C-alpha positions in Angstrom: 0.0 0.0 0.0 1.5 3.5 -0.9 1.7 6.1 1.6 -1.0 8.2 0.1 -3.5 5.2 0.2 -2.4 4.4 3.7 -2.8 8.0 4.8 -6.3 8.2 3.1 -7.3 5.0 4.8 -6.3 6.2 8.4 -8.1 9.5 7.7 -11.3 7.5 6.8 -10.9 5.4 9.9 -10.7 8.4 12.2 -13.6 10.1 10.6 -15.6 6.9 11.1 -14.5 6.5 14.7 -15.3 10.2 15.3 -18.7 9.9 13.9 -19.5 6.8 16.0 -18.3 8.8 19.0 -20.6 11.7 18.3 -23.6 9.5 17.7 -22.8 7.8 21.0 -22.6 11.4 22.7 -25.8 12.4 21.1 -27.5 9.3 22.6 -25.9 9.9 26.0 -27.2 13.6 25.9 -30.6 12.5 24.8 -30.9 10.0 27.4 -29.7 12.6 30.0 -32.3 15.2 28.9 -34.9 12.9 29.3 -33.7 11.7 32.6 -33.4 15.2 33.8 -36.9 16.3 32.6 -38.3 13.0 34.4 -36.7 14.0 37.7 -37.2 17.7 37.6 -38.4 17.9 41.2 -35.3 16.1 42.7 -32.4 18.2 43.9 -29.9 15.5 43.0 -30.9 15.3 39.3 -30.4 19.1 39.1 -27.0 18.8 40.9 -25.8 16.4 38.2 -27.2 18.2 35.3 -26.1 21.7 35.8 -22.4 22.5 35.9 -20.9 24.6 38.9 -20.5 27.6 36.3 -24.0 27.5 34.8 -25.5 30.7 33.3 -29.2 30.1 33.1 -31.5 32.5 31.3 -35.1 32.0 32.0 -38.2 32.3 29.8 -39.1 35.4 31.9 -35.8 37.1 31.0 -34.2 36.5 34.4 -30.7 35.3 34.9 -29.5 32.8 37.5 -26.8 30.1 38.3 -26.6 26.6 39.7 -26.0 27.8 43.3 -29.5 29.8 43.3 -31.2 26.9 41.6 -30.0 24.6 44.3 -30.8 27.1 47.1 -34.6 26.9 45.7 -34.6 23.3 46.8 -33.3 24.1 50.3 -35.8 27.0 50.7 -38.8 24.9 49.7 -41.3 24.1 52.4 -43.9 21.7 52.9 -46.6 24.1 51.3 -44.7 23.9 48.0 -44.7 20.0 48.0 -48.6 20.3 47.7 -48.4 22.0 44.2 -48.5 19.6 41.4 -45.3 19.7 39.3 -46.0 19.8 35.5 -45.0 16.8 33.4 -42.1 18.0 31.2 -41.2 16.3 27.7 -38.9 17.1 25.0 -39.6 16.7 21.3 -37.8 18.1 18.1 -34.5 17.3 19.9 -31.3 18.6 17.9 -28.0 17.8 19.1 -24.6 19.0 17.7 -21.5 17.6 19.3 -18.1 19.4 18.9 -15.7 17.2 20.7 -16.1 17.9 24.5 -18.8 20.5 23.9 -22.3 20.0 22.5 -25.4 22.0 21.8 -28.7 20.6 22.5 -31.8 22.4 21.3 -35.5 21.1 21.7 -39.1 22.0 22.2 -40.2 21.6 26.0 -43.8 20.8 26.5 -45.0 21.5 30.0 -48.2 19.5 30.7 -50.2 20.5 33.9 -50.3 17.5 36.3 -54.0 18.3 36.8 -56.0 18.7 33.8 -58.5 21.3 35.6 -57.4 24.3 37.6 -59.2 25.5 40.9 -61.9 27.0 39.0 -62.7 24.0 36.8 -61.3 25.4 33.7 -59.0 23.3 31.6 -55.4 24.1 32.3 -53.1 25.2 29.5 -50.2 23.2 28.2 -47.2 25.5 27.8 -44.5 25.2 25.1 -40.9 26.5 25.1 -37.8 26.5 22.9 -34.7 25.4 25.0 -31.1 25.5 24.1 -28.3 24.2 26.3 -24.6 24.1 26.1 -23.0 21.1 27.5 -19.4 20.4 28.3 -18.0 16.9 29.0 -15.6 16.9 32.0 -14.0 13.9 33.5 -16.2 11.8 31.2 -19.6 13.3 32.3 -21.8 15.9 30.5 -22.9 19.0 32.2 -24.8 22.1 31.2 -22.8 25.4 31.4 -25.3 27.7 29.6 -29.1 27.2 29.2 -31.7 29.6 27.5 -35.6 29.2 27.6 -37.9 31.0 25.5 -41.7 30.8 25.6 -43.5 29.9 22.4 -46.4 32.2 22.1 -49.8 30.3 21.8 -52.3 31.6 19.2 
């Protein structure tokens, strides 16, 4: 095998390995997102998901960080536990992996746990666009930036 053919073969193998690695990372990130949404009420789930250096911009236009998010769990009292947490799901998930950095964008659906509010009216499902930047550190993905945007309903 001449040197040029050998070099092309090596490059092709590296590209295939890189593509397989990105597919695996995308699968891992998708699973991580679904696990997070299923456990959104659990402080330990948030602790694993958010990086210590998180910058989070909410759909209301406020900025926060991981420490403030985690304090919210410490500050919750028994009256908060009575409120039904919506069920969160993700669809139209798009993932772009750049080595140890990834961008995850999706449409978040917040479905009320109760189908009727206190007045007996149907509750409204809410939709958001979410984009997160993940960094892989010590073999684990964590979010370092997050943006949530309300999708206006007609």
